[in-house]
C-alpha angles and dihedrals in degrees: 000000000000144000125037092321087077094062123090110245092245091052092047092054090046089055092049097045093041093052090047092051093049092047091050092048093050092050093050093048091048091052091050090052092055089046096248103114115204118252131210114192090343096308125112116246108236117239089236090061090057092051091047090050090053092050093048091048092049091050092050092050092048091050092048092049091050092048091049092048092052090050090049090050091053093050098058118117114228125198120200121191129184115187125183126178118186123188121180141165098208129090102216120093116259132200122214128195107204135181114285135198115247094210106104092216091060096037093054090062094057102100122106144139134208113188106308093339120094140194124201142159118252115198122223110132109242088000094055116130145176107246120207123186106202126193100170141352105318145164131209124194112181118182132184128183123187141158116234146070126342114284125237105267094204117122127195117229092029125121117235088225116088121240088252140340090255095046111052095161097064118069138197108252137190118235128183121204126187133175100023091144091215093302127130119256124193118194130193115188128183125176118186135180119184134170135215115202123206 
């Protein structure tokens, strides 16, 4: 969406009126500088009126820009992706408690099944987790796309300390595994949030 059709009507009028006020103020000040004060119905326009007009126009433009920015923020398309790959050499079912987003919009999307294995969100505030019941080698790829404000980036079961000073994108996480039966379990977890701006 582009052009003026993108602007909210109130913001559009603020742009128009604000620009008009600033233009009028500039013209009046210019006339005063060349010693030809502007007249309206035969009366001179005071210099203070020109300055006031400039200030009002600037305030209107600032308000319109803020309104437009807020509208732009609310129109962004966010994509959330939660990918889990589990590889194991045992035969007994295992349960994993994985990091979970605290934003309810993201958490609500975390429910999936793959064969007899399942993935679901388990509430619990800072102790919330994504629970996967795994019977065999399995992969989950949950995706959510929505238009709106920026989600809360906070994840439960994630350390505040980065994986390393050189790698700020990867984080230390807390995983809980039960029922492995002595087998080996390899887990690959990827959590992504991306944005598309209009």
